[in-house]
Phi, psi and omega in degrees: 000314188295326180291314177298330177291323178287328177286327173295324178292322178295322180296323173299314185297321189289320179295317180303310175305318179290326176295317185292318176296323179297318178295322177297321178292327180293321182286340188283142179298310172216168187302119177099352183224123185283324182212181186294323182299325182292316185292315184293317178302308179298322174303314175299321175299315182292322174296325182293315181294323180291334179285313177297328177289324178292332179286341175275358174292154175297141186284149177302141179123215181299325180293318177286331182287326178296313177294324183292347176283352183266131183297323184296313182298318181294315175296327181286330178294315185293319183293316181291327175294318176297320175295320179295321180291325178295319181295314185298319177303312179300314177299310181297320175302312180303326179261008173078019183266175177288127188236017182280066181284322186274332177279077177234158176292132180298333185283319186244031189292320182297312181295320183285324176287325176295321173304313184291323175297314179302310182301316182290324177299320180294317178295316183291313181296318177302315178298314175303315183294320174307306179296326179288327176292326174295324174297334177265006173092012174253125184244114186293324184272358180276132186269142179295150180272119179257143174290164187296130179090354183282130180246128176291150181292143176280132178267116188259116186270104185219142183263007182248007177306128175281171179300135176087344188265350183202184186277130182280351178281349179291322184280352183264357180258162181235137180242120179262101182258119184226138176267122181273142180055040182277146174293132182293116185296339181301332188286346181258354181298137174285334179248138183283143184281138186264099178255017176297154178274058178231153179306156179277132178254130174308136187273003191283141177230342174236132182245101173285159185047045182276132168264320170249130192288159178290134179301153187292332184295340183265358188266126177053050180254119180287136177283158183300333183283335187272353179282138181274062173220162185305161180306308180301317184293319180302317180293319177304310186297325184286324180292317177297325183285317182290332177291344174284319183228062185300305187302312187286329183289326185251000178289159180284129187295334177249036181295312184298310184296317181291324180303324184254023178275129176240141181272125182294159182293335181290339177274350180257002172257159189293124182264162173261112187302131175265119183298142176286154173286150171300144190286338175283343176265003185261135176285139177244131183240137176251121187263118175218011177228165184289325180293319179289329181290322181289322174291325172299315178303315179296325176295318184288330178291348177265353182268165175260346177195151174208159178255146189221140175208154179234151175243135191232151175227133182232359188273331177256028179210145176294314176266332177109159184236135165268115189266334189207144177230128181250129176230133181234138170247190178299333192232350183210159176236142183233142170231123189250129182275100183285337177289328180275329183250034186293326178275350179253359186293340182297344176304328179289352177302331186299319183268324181291328184258010175288107182298341180270001181248130182267126179259121185254127178234159166240115182067064191273005184301316176285320182307314180303315185284325175293320178303313182294320187291310191267327190237348185070032179268142178233153185240128169236130176083065180260142169236120177260119179285343173296318174294325176293323181287334178287316172305321177286346179062041180291170183297316171221163188251004186282150172311320183299317183289324180290328174295322181278332184283315183262332183247356180059042178240134181265113184277150177263112178260023182288345179245024172295336178254021184279165183272102189282003172286346188294135174220131357288155185290131173294154185295332176285336175283322180305306187291327177295319176292326181293326180296329181297336183249340192293324181260006191288324180288328176290325169298316177301320173291316180289327180292317171306310181293327178288324181300315179295321177295318180286346169258021183054039177079003179270142187276003183303308185293325169294324180291327175294326173299314176300321178295314181292330176292326180292321179294326173296314178302328179290349181299139178250138177288134173243127174294148171292112184251142181271131168230176183292334188252020185283332181293330184290326176296321182288317177300316185295326176296327175288340175057052176252149175256115180244147171276183184303313182297312182295321183296316181294319178299317183295321180297308187295321179295321177297308179299323177296312184297316181295322181295306181296328179293327174289320179288321179271001183053047172244159177285154180296324176302324181283320186295304176201117174298159182293322187289333178283321180294319173299323179296316178292329177293321181288316188278323185056061179308138182276338186236152179303326180299331181286334174286324174298324179292328177294342185245120180215112355288154182281122179297143186301320174289329171297322175299323177285324181254028186295324180295325180285329175295318181302317178298322180290324174293318177296334181280333172291314181302334181281353179285153174297143188268106180226157181264132184278126185269143176277156182288117180297330177299323174297326183286334181263015178290132186242131182247120183264146186256006175178173181290339182244026184282125185238017184283337186233034188294325180291321177295324175290326176295324178295316181300317183298311179299320178293321176298317176296320181298314183291327176297317184296317180299320173296318182303308177293335180283334172278330183279325179239162175272099181278075182243134174282134183293145171300169179295320190272355181277133182273155182290337184290337187272357179278146176285170181293327181287321179294327182289319175299319176303316181295320174297323180296312178302309175307319183292328172298318182288323179221094186290353178270000182283134176293124185239128185279333184286131185291330179289319181293325176299324179295316180294328181296311183292327176290325177291321177294325172293318177294319178298314185289329173291323177291324178297316177295000000 
């Protein structure tokens, strides 16, 4: 009995110990770790030890290449690399990410694996964040419980909200609204876009409000792009035509009218600002037909002023496209679909060139050129509120600041980067475009009044703004022309140092990009961005796949023309490898900040000595025949002048040689001075 009792007690103790261990195992986070803190502490230790071990590996470069030459080290690296990649692949598979780490192209393996790691990290960290929120009692996927009959408030996205009437954070964010697979509006244009490498010829053929008639050479002249002949022949015909009437062909059509334009006294007196109507109470008309455009022109011709603004697109066009025109009067707003009415927009020249009507713009420098390029429209009697704000020395000169300063309106700039080719236009984009001109006439009144007040009622400051605005109206649109040295200007801005092969590749790629962009009517940035072109020029890939690897993301035209690009790179690689020397004169260019600036006097002295040295050399070159004697020519056969010239040349070769000639000695001293200054 006693033996059986002792056995029962021992069995109970074993069961109790097993139950205790089972309870401890259940309480553990994972085998070997009681809680999260223990696991994190152990994990940090492992990561720290791995970091220390990696620091002891051979450094990239000569040291690593030396160790890599040993077969044992090479096999060890490959085996460890395979294990690491396998471990990474298992972790990615566990979290449902792409895990094809080992099956990569050898040429682009590093980039593709890096992208996989970045994507996997994003997924894992996002999942960890969700789990931490759930641990804190926050469930992102759970919808809030609303009482019966509750209606959430409607969020109105508008660019005319006043301060305090809406959320101020809305105007601080930007929204890039881009339409994918949009039909190219250029295909519907009646007139073909002229991307030829020829100067721009004004499109105007009817000149309303003319004081000086339009030259006969501009009437009913076919443009080179309208001729049914090859492009090269069209350019030749264009050049022959322009040689006959060069001045008339490229002159500003309203040069005479603008030169003789005088501002009336009524526009130089202090106005009474006329308050704008609330935008909700102002009529908005969308103009997309010829009848509506003619009716609008008749309305504008009866006014004394109206405000104008344009919306432009430049990414999917070589020269750019004016997609929208906004016009506002005191009582009404208009939005014109310039893509639909591109060939009929010249009708508005009757109102735009009327000297009795003020056209109010803000920052009209680009708008004036776009009007000339796309529609043949010109502006007479312009007032630029940007020039007015600069004359007032406001804190900022942007339209956004003027709206806030004069109208207490916070403009919505979220659609500033939108693609204005989208049709039909979303209501948000329509309201954004409308805001740019709705308040502009009131700002025009306020700016004129403050210009007079700041100048004690004298019209001098206001007159200067009118004059600057007239100078902007005289601006002529200039097409971007390609020359053999165009790439040098781009390269100079990038501040890169290339060898002959890289420079040749950059020159060939630059010419290829310009030619293809003109043919396809795409921007150079869309065809091949500059940073990708520099990357290809620096790397000089040996295979077409290397060109693709230099571009991320790959432009569509580069993917289509990759074989042609590869031939250009091969042509550059055949050039002799030399280092391109920079012009030392550019290095020694000195800029003075004022007539009494002495901060760079030493550099100026060096330049003066260099110029003096070259002047003396040129003088002696003109006085003497500087020819080195032949080997068979005896010294006695040389004339006195040739002997002096020979001594001067020898003094340049060795400035420490004793020279009896005083002039040569002068050269020697000057040579030493310049050399010492260069060394210093």
